[in-house]
C-alpha positions in Angstrom: -24.6 -13.4 22.1 -22.6 -10.7 23.9 -24.7 -7.6 24.3 -22.8 -5.6 26.8 -19.6 -3.6 26.5 -18.9 -4.4 30.1 -18.4 -8.1 29.3 -14.9 -9.1 30.3 -14.0 -10.3 26.8 -15.1 -7.0 25.2 -13.2 -5.0 27.8 -10.1 -7.0 27.0 -10.5 -6.4 23.2 -10.8 -2.7 23.8 -7.6 -2.7 25.8 -5.9 -4.7 23.0 -7.1 -2.1 20.5 -5.8 0.8 22.4 -2.7 -0.3 24.2 0.6 -1.6 22.7 1.8 -2.8 26.1 -1.3 -5.0 26.5 -0.8 -6.4 23.1 2.8 -7.2 24.0 1.8 -8.7 27.3 -0.7 -11.1 25.8 1.4 -11.6 22.7 -1.6 -11.0 20.3 -2.9 -8.4 18.0 -6.3 -7.6 16.4 -6.9 -8.0 12.7 -10.2 -6.7 11.3 -12.1 -7.5 8.1 -12.9 -10.4 5.8 -9.7 -10.3 3.9 -7.6 -10.3 7.1 -9.6 -13.3 8.4 -9.3 -15.3 5.2 -5.5 -14.8 5.0 -4.6 -15.3 8.7 -2.5 -18.5 9.3 -5.0 -20.8 11.1 -2.4 -21.9 13.6 -2.1 -18.3 14.8 -5.8 -17.5 14.9 -7.0 -17.5 18.6 -10.6 -16.3 18.4 -13.0 -14.5 16.1 -15.7 -12.0 17.0 -18.5 -11.2 14.5 -21.4 -8.8 14.7 -24.9 -10.0 14.7 -25.5 -8.4 11.4 -22.5 -10.1 9.9 -23.6 -13.5 11.2 -27.1 -13.2 9.7 -25.6 -13.9 6.2 -25.5 -17.7 5.6 -22.3 -17.3 3.6 -20.7 -15.7 6.6 -21.8 -18.5 8.9 -20.2 -21.0 6.4 -17.0 -18.9 6.5 -16.8 -19.4 10.2 -17.3 -23.2 10.2 -14.7 -25.0 12.3 -13.5 -21.6 13.8 -13.9 -20.6 17.4 -16.1 -17.5 17.2 -18.3 -15.3 19.3 -21.3 -13.3 18.1 -21.7 -9.8 19.6 -24.4 -7.2 19.1 -23.8 -4.6 16.4 -23.4 -1.9 19.0 -20.8 -3.9 20.9 -18.9 -4.6 17.7 -18.8 -0.9 17.0 -17.0 -0.5 20.4 -14.3 -3.1 19.6 -13.8 -2.0 15.9 -11.2 0.4 14.8 -13.0 1.5 11.7 -15.8 3.9 10.9 -17.7 1.4 8.8 -16.9 -2.1 10.3 -17.2 -5.1 8.1 -18.3 -7.1 11.1 -15.5 -9.5 11.7 -12.5 -9.2 14.0 -9.7 -11.7 14.7 -7.4 -12.2 17.7 -4.1 -13.3 16.3 -0.9 -14.5 17.9 2.0 -12.2 17.3 4.9 -13.0 14.9 8.5 -13.2 16.2 11.4 -13.3 13.8 15.2 -13.5 14.3 17.3 -10.8 12.8 18.9 -13.4 10.4 15.4 -14.1 9.0 15.6 -10.7 7.2 18.7 -11.6 5.2 18.1 -15.2 4.2 18.5 -16.3 0.6 20.8 -15.1 -2.2 21.3 -11.3 -2.6 18.7 -10.2 0.0 16.9 -6.9 -0.4 15.9 -5.2 2.9 14.2 -2.0 4.0 15.4 -0.2 7.1 13.0 2.2 8.8 14.3 4.8 11.3 11.7 6.3 13.6 8.9 6.0 11.2 5.7 7.2 13.0 2.7 7.2 10.6 0.7 3.9 10.9 -0.5 4.2 7.3 3.0 4.6 6.0 4.3 1.5 7.9 1.4 -0.6 6.8 1.8 0.5 3.2 5.5 -0.2 3.2 4.8 -3.7 4.4 2.3 -4.3 1.7 4.6 -2.8 -1.0 7.6 -4.7 0.3 5.8 -8.0 -0.2 4.8 -7.1 -3.7 8.4 -6.0 -4.6 10.0 -9.2 -3.2 11.7 -7.6 -0.2 13.4 -10.1 2.1 12.6 -8.3 5.4 12.1 -5.0 7.2 14.3 -3.7 10.0 12.8 -1.1 12.3 14.3 1.1 15.0 12.7 0.6 18.4 11.2 4.1 18.3 9.2 3.4 15.2 5.4 3.0 15.3 4.1 -0.3 16.7 3.5 -2.7 13.8 0.6 -4.2 15.8 -1.3 -0.9 16.0 -4.7 -1.7 14.4 -4.3 1.1 11.8 -0.9 -0.4 10.7 -2.4 -3.9 10.5 -5.3 -2.8 8.4 -2.9 -0.9 6.0 -0.8 -4.0 5.5 -3.8 -5.8 3.8 -2.5 -9.2 5.0 1.2 -8.7 4.3 1.9 -8.6 8.1 1.3 -12.4 7.9 4.1 -13.0 5.5 6.8 -10.2 5.7 9.7 -10.9 8.1 10.5 -7.9 10.3 12.6 -7.1 13.3 12.6 -4.2 15.8 16.1 -3.4 17.0 17.4 -1.5 20.1 20.7 -0.8 18.4 20.1 0.1 14.7 23.7 1.2 14.1 25.1 -2.1 15.4 22.9 -4.0 13.0 23.9 -1.8 10.1 27.6 -2.3 10.9 27.1 -6.0 10.9 25.2 -5.9 7.6 28.0 -3.9 6.0 30.5 -6.5 7.1 28.3 -9.1 5.6 28.5 -7.3 2.3 25.1 -5.7 2.3 25.3 -2.3 0.5 23.4 0.4 2.4 21.5 3.1 0.3 20.2 6.1 2.1 17.3 8.0 0.5 18.7 11.5 0.9 18.2 15.0 -0.5 22.1 15.2 -0.9 22.2 12.1 -3.0 24.9 12.2 -5.7 23.0 9.8 -8.0 19.4 9.4 -8.8 18.0 6.1 -7.5 17.9 4.4 -10.9 21.7 4.8 -11.4 22.7 2.3 -8.8 22.9 -1.5 -9.0 20.6 -3.3 -6.5 21.1 -6.8 -7.8 23.6 -7.5 -5.1 22.7 -7.7 -1.4 21.2 -4.3 -0.6 19.2 -2.3 2.0 17.3 0.9 1.6 17.4 3.4 4.6 14.2 5.3 5.1 13.9 8.0 7.7 11.3 9.8 9.8 8.4 11.4 7.9 9.4 15.0 8.9 13.0 14.8 9.9 14.4 12.1 7.5 17.3 10.0 8.5 19.4 11.1 11.5 22.9 12.2 10.6 24.5 9.2 12.2 22.3 6.7 10.4 22.7 8.4 7.0 26.5 8.5 7.6 26.6 4.8 7.7 25.2 4.5 4.1 27.5 3.4 1.3 25.6 5.6 -1.1 23.2 8.5 -1.0 20.5 8.3 -3.6 17.8 10.7 -4.5 14.5 10.7 -6.3 14.4 13.6 -8.8 11.8 16.2 -8.2 10.1 18.8 -10.3 8.4 22.0 -9.2 8.9 23.1 -5.5 8.5 19.6 -4.0 11.5 18.7 -1.9 10.6 15.1 -1.0 8.0 12.4 -1.2 5.9 10.7 1.4 8.1 8.0 3.1 5.9 5.1 1.8 5.9 6.5 -1.7 9.6 7.0 -1.7 10.2 3.5 -0.3 7.9 2.0 -3.0 9.8 3.7 -5.8 13.1 2.3 -4.5 11.8 -1.2 -3.9 10.3 -1.5 -7.3 13.4 -0.3 -9.0 15.3 -3.0 -7.2 12.7 -5.5 -8.4 12.9 -4.2 -12.0 16.7 -4.8 -11.9 16.5 -8.3 -10.5 13.8 -9.5 -12.8 14.5 -7.8 -16.1 
């Protein structure tokens, strides 16, 4: 059992938790919790760390059978955990890498484009919702929050294992290519001429979602084929980015499956 936070493995886990560059260098990320452990593709699971308290339960020991794992003291697990009330299990997982074309596979793909999204909870929630809505893939500008941030991973609730994504250094070039491929671009925008439910998303489509406080940049919004808006009552001007994205994604799902 590891009982010291100065252990070399524990020091490395703390670095992986805190630093995006270190996660990229080692090509891994941390996934915490029983659900995240159960759903991780086994070929990507590199190692599991569990707290002594977690390991005391016979059901948990059975869960770990045939899995490379290390038991650490409860206090050490607190140091590597990113949650206030840790479940007691943390996985080191090999990162996913997709090609841009993976986002638009299949007939009439539906994509989500995120420009400079910064909130980890928003990004994780969008991934989870996108899987539920049947989205084909998620395109992110390079300045968006790191998907492998532990807070993002936790918010995806396992969807990170299944949802294709791609970070691009040239968002506008990708969008131009998509337009040439016949993918219609819809910008969630306060100046939308139509409400979101008055457009047809049954063809190849992509929703453009901007930064939480600034929205889409003028250049990105200008590339859209259509501006769409979500109607508001009261004095509310706009919705949280993840909520707005969810409304649009599920309208597209409704149209495709009803």
